[in-house]
C-alpha positions in Angstrom: 26.5 47.9 -2.5 27.1 46.6 -6.0 25.8 43.5 -7.6 27.4 41.5 -10.3 26.5 38.3 -12.2 29.2 36.2 -13.9 28.9 33.0 -15.9 31.3 30.1 -16.5 31.1 26.8 -18.2 32.3 23.5 -16.8 33.5 20.7 -19.0 30.5 18.9 -20.1 31.5 15.7 -18.4 29.5 14.3 -15.4 32.7 13.6 -13.4 34.0 17.2 -13.9 30.7 18.7 -12.9 30.4 16.5 -9.8 34.0 17.2 -8.7 33.5 20.9 -9.1 30.3 20.8 -7.0 32.0 18.7 -4.4 35.0 21.1 -4.1 32.5 23.8 -3.1 31.0 21.9 -0.2 33.9 22.7 2.1 35.9 25.7 0.9 39.2 26.4 2.7 38.9 29.4 5.2 41.9 31.0 3.4 39.9 31.2 0.2 36.8 32.6 2.1 39.0 35.2 3.8 40.4 36.3 0.4 36.9 36.7 -0.9 36.0 38.8 2.1 39.2 40.8 1.9 38.4 41.7 -1.7 35.2 43.4 -0.6 32.8 40.7 -1.5 30.0 40.6 1.0 28.0 37.7 -0.4 28.8 35.2 -3.1 26.5 32.5 -4.5 27.1 30.0 -7.3 24.2 28.4 -9.2 24.4 25.6 -11.7 22.3 24.5 -14.7 23.8 21.5 -16.5 27.4 22.5 -17.0 26.8 26.3 -16.9 27.5 28.2 -13.7 26.2 31.6 -12.6 27.9 33.5 -9.8 26.1 36.3 -8.0 28.3 38.8 -6.1 27.1 41.4 -3.7 30.1 43.7 -3.0 31.1 46.8 -1.1 30.8 50.1 -3.0 34.6 50.3 -3.4 34.9 46.8 -4.8 36.8 46.4 -8.1 37.8 43.4 -10.1 41.2 44.9 -10.6 41.8 45.1 -6.8 40.5 41.5 -6.4 42.8 40.3 -9.2 45.8 42.0 -7.5 45.0 40.4 -4.1 44.5 37.0 -5.8 47.8 37.2 -7.6 49.6 37.9 -4.3 48.0 34.9 -2.5 49.5 31.5 -3.3 46.6 29.6 -1.8 44.1 31.4 -4.1 46.4 30.7 -7.1 46.5 27.0 -6.2 42.6 26.9 -5.7 42.0 28.6 -9.1 44.4 26.3 -10.9 42.8 23.3 -9.3 39.3 24.4 -10.3 40.5 25.3 -13.7 40.8 21.6 -14.6 37.0 21.4 -14.5 36.2 24.6 -16.3 36.2 25.4 -20.0 36.0 28.6 -22.1 32.6 30.2 -22.7 31.9 30.5 -26.5 33.6 33.5 -27.9 36.0 34.1 -25.0 39.9 34.2 -25.3 41.9 31.1 -24.2 41.9 30.4 -20.4 39.0 32.9 -19.9 36.8 31.4 -17.2 34.3 33.7 -15.5 32.7 36.3 -17.8 30.9 39.4 -16.4 27.3 39.7 -17.7 25.4 42.8 -18.7 22.2 43.7 -16.7 19.5 44.2 -19.3 16.4 44.3 -17.1 15.4 45.1 -13.5 12.0 45.1 -11.8 11.3 46.4 -8.3 7.9 46.4 -6.7 
């Protein structure tokens, strides 16, 4: 199993933040199936203010390239991403229309 942490910023507007949260209360089964088909075993999104953190636990053969290919071939996923994009904004220092950025693991502790 692989674990990834990605971050994303929402527009710093209360309405945008609330709308984004509301969208995730009932995610369409087609979207959930696409997540599963990409090899994602577990996905959680956390929010602090307008900053989001997404934790992914994936199969060993998961790749972001494979997921991107599957997403491009799925009109429902494209529609979902475009819809959510209206609430998101670029992280500082990222290219235009860059939403989720992969973080670097710098520490780990196991007891």
